[in-house]
C-alpha positions in Angstrom: 3.1 -30.6 -0.2 2.8 -29.5 -3.9 2.2 -25.8 -3.2 3.0 -23.3 -0.5 0.9 -20.2 0.1 1.7 -17.5 2.6 1.4 -13.9 3.7 4.6 -11.8 4.3 5.0 -13.0 7.9 4.9 -16.6 6.7 7.9 -15.9 4.4 9.7 -14.1 7.2 9.4 -17.2 9.4 10.4 -19.5 6.6 13.5 -17.5 6.0 14.4 -17.6 9.6 13.9 -21.4 9.7 16.3 -21.8 6.7 13.6 -23.0 4.3 15.6 -22.0 1.2 18.6 -24.2 2.3 16.7 -27.3 1.3 15.0 -28.8 -1.7 11.4 -30.2 -1.6 10.8 -32.6 -4.5 7.0 -32.4 -4.4 6.9 -28.6 -4.3 5.5 -27.2 -7.6 5.0 -23.5 -6.9 5.0 -20.7 -4.2 2.4 -18.0 -3.8 2.2 -14.9 -1.7 -0.6 -12.5 -0.9 -2.0 -10.6 2.2 0.4 -7.6 2.0 3.6 -6.3 0.4 6.6 -8.6 0.7 9.8 -6.8 1.5 12.3 -6.5 -1.3 15.0 -8.5 0.4 12.6 -11.4 1.0 11.3 -11.2 -2.5 14.8 -11.5 -3.9 15.6 -14.5 -1.6 12.5 -16.5 -2.5 12.5 -15.5 -6.1 16.1 -16.7 -6.4 15.1 -19.9 -4.5 12.2 -20.6 -6.8 14.3 -20.0 -9.9 17.0 -22.4 -8.5 14.3 -25.0 -8.0 12.7 -24.4 -11.4 9.3 -23.6 -9.9 7.2 -20.4 -10.2 6.7 -17.9 -7.4 3.4 -15.9 -7.7 2.9 -12.6 -5.9 -0.8 -11.8 -5.8 -3.3 -9.1 -4.7 -6.9 -9.6 -3.8 -9.7 -9.1 -1.3 -12.3 -11.4 0.2 -15.1 -9.5 -1.7 -13.5 -10.6 -5.0 -13.2 -14.2 -3.9 -9.6 -13.6 -3.0 -7.8 -12.7 -6.2 -7.8 -9.7 -8.5 -4.3 -9.6 -9.9 -1.0 -11.3 -9.9 2.6 -10.5 -10.8 4.1 -12.9 -13.3 7.2 -14.7 -11.9 9.5 -13.4 -14.6 8.6 -9.8 -13.5 9.2 -10.2 -9.8 12.5 -8.3 -9.6 11.8 -5.8 -12.5 8.4 -4.8 -11.1 9.0 -5.2 -7.4 6.3 -3.7 -5.3 3.7 -4.1 -8.1 0.5 -6.1 -7.6 0.8 -7.0 -11.3 -2.1 -7.1 -13.8 -5.7 -8.2 -13.4 -6.6 -11.9 -13.5 -8.4 -13.3 -16.6 -11.7 -11.4 -17.3 -10.8 -8.8 -14.6 -10.1 -5.1 -15.2 -8.7 -2.3 -13.1 -9.3 1.4 -13.4 -8.4 4.4 -11.2 -11.2 6.6 -9.7 -10.9 10.4 -9.5 -9.4 10.2 -6.1 -6.9 7.5 -7.2 -8.9 4.6 -5.7 -8.3 1.3 -7.4 -11.6 0.0 -8.7 -11.9 -3.6 -9.9 -14.4 -5.0 -12.4 -14.9 -8.7 -12.9 -17.2 -11.7 -12.6 -15.7 -12.6 -9.2 -16.6 -9.3 -7.5 -19.1 -9.5 -4.7 -21.3 -6.9 -3.0 -19.6 -7.1 0.4 -20.2 -9.0 3.6 -23.5 -10.6 4.6 -24.0 -11.4 8.3 -27.5 -12.9 8.1 -29.8 -14.4 5.4 -31.7 -11.1 5.1 -28.6 -9.3 4.0 -28.7 -11.3 0.7 -31.9 -9.7 -0.3 -30.3 -6.3 -0.3 -27.2 -7.5 -2.0 -27.5 -6.4 -5.6 -25.5 -8.2 -8.2 -22.4 -6.3 -9.2 -19.2 -6.9 -11.0 -17.5 -3.7 -9.6 -15.6 -3.5 -6.4 -14.2 -0.3 -4.9 -11.1 -1.7 -3.1 -10.4 1.3 -0.8 -6.8 1.2 -1.9 -5.0 4.1 -3.6 -3.0 3.0 -6.6 -1.0 4.0 -9.7 -0.1 2.3 -12.9 3.1 2.4 -14.9 3.7 2.7 -18.6 3.5 -1.1 -19.0 0.1 -1.5 -17.3 1.4 -2.8 -14.0 -0.4 -1.5 -10.9 1.1 -0.4 -7.6 -0.7 0.2 -4.3 0.3 3.5 -2.8 -2.0 3.9 0.2 -5.5 3.5 1.7 -8.6 5.6 1.2 -9.4 5.4 4.9 -6.8 7.7 6.1 -5.3 6.0 9.1 -1.7 5.1 9.9 -0.3 2.8 12.6 3.1 3.8 13.9 4.8 2.2 16.9 1.5 0.6 17.9 -0.4 4.0 17.8 -3.3 4.2 15.3 -3.6 7.7 14.1 -6.3 9.4 12.0 -4.5 11.4 9.4 -7.5 13.6 8.9 -7.7 14.5 12.6 -4.0 15.1 12.7 -4.2 17.3 9.5 -7.0 19.3 11.0 -5.0 19.8 14.3 -2.0 21.0 12.4 -4.0 23.4 10.3 -5.5 24.9 13.5 -2.3 25.0 15.4 -0.2 26.7 12.7 -3.1 28.6 11.0 -1.7 27.4 7.7 -2.3 24.4 5.5 -0.2 21.4 6.8 -1.1 18.1 5.1 -0.1 14.6 6.1 -0.2 11.1 4.7 1.4 7.8 5.4 4.3 6.0 3.8 3.3 2.3 4.0 2.7 2.4 7.8 6.4 3.1 8.2 6.5 6.8 8.3 4.4 9.9 8.7 4.8 12.3 5.8 4.0 15.9 6.7 4.0 18.6 4.0 3.1 22.3 3.5 3.5 25.0 0.9 4.3 27.6 3.7 8.1 28.3 3.7 8.0 30.0 7.1 7.1 26.9 9.0 10.1 25.3 10.8 10.3 21.6 10.0 11.9 20.6 13.4 9.2 22.5 15.3 6.4 20.8 13.4 8.0 17.4 13.9 8.6 18.0 17.6 5.0 19.1 18.1 3.6 16.0 16.4 6.1 13.7 18.3 5.2 15.2 21.7 1.4 15.3 21.2 0.8 12.0 19.4 3.6 9.9 20.9 5.3 9.2 17.6 9.1 8.9 17.6 10.6 11.7 15.6 12.5 9.3 13.5 9.2 8.2 11.9 8.3 11.7 10.8 9.3 13.3 7.5 8.6 17.0 6.7 8.7 18.3 3.1 8.1 21.8 1.7 6.0 21.5 -1.4 6.1 24.5 -3.7 2.5 23.9 -5.0 0.1 21.5 -3.3 -1.2 19.2 -6.1 -4.9 18.9 -6.4 -7.3 16.5 -8.0 -9.9 17.7 -10.6 -12.4 18.1 -7.7 -9.9 20.4 -6.0 -9.0 18.0 -3.2 -5.4 17.3 -2.1 -3.9 14.7 -4.4 -2.0 12.6 -1.9 -0.7 10.2 -4.5 1.0 13.1 -6.3 2.4 14.4 -3.0 4.0 11.0 -2.4 5.5 11.1 -5.9 6.8 14.6 -5.5 8.3 14.2 -2.0 9.9 10.8 -2.9 12.2 12.7 -5.3 13.3 15.3 -2.7 15.2 15.5 0.6 13.1 16.0 3.7 13.2 19.6 4.9 15.3 19.8 8.1 16.2 16.2 7.5 14.6 13.0 8.7 16.3 12.1 11.9 
């Protein structure tokens, strides 16, 4: 083949099969989309592509935008690891008030149509609300930080973060917020110093069947808010990423 396209799992399998131990004369480039590739795998395949003198493109997109909205240039793979790159030609990104990534471009569609009649109600648009939360750095590269639909899946359990947050507020009679860290951990936070981190984590672990190792608790001096006075979960992630979890993360 002349090109190889895959999702993160594809590259996990290729790595296990020893793909990078061989050369493929007809291979001209590698592409990856469909989720965030782990840093170790990114380094492995980036190094392989460089050794073979072929480009490796990491991309981001959704079906509603005919698959592609941005890509990370091969020469920025290591420096900007975790980034979805910059918009494709004629495409543009902006961040909504809530931090949602909004794409504008000629390839944006109006959504899914399940029957011919749906097309009549499908107004032409060049704007797509991705449902992803994002941030951009000083160089204009974008990074996905979470999802607007506040669900997280840990150890096979799909948990509504809003339901959990409401439960914690009721149980402790104080504000206790929560968000996800890339479907790997549950981040719980509050601006109430009297709450005991281990007690909060044990309560969640017991009631929601989440192993305590997947729960982090942080005390936040001031809960960051958006201009509309809603909790700014992106800011919370940035703040807590710089500190040590209260009570430790077991």
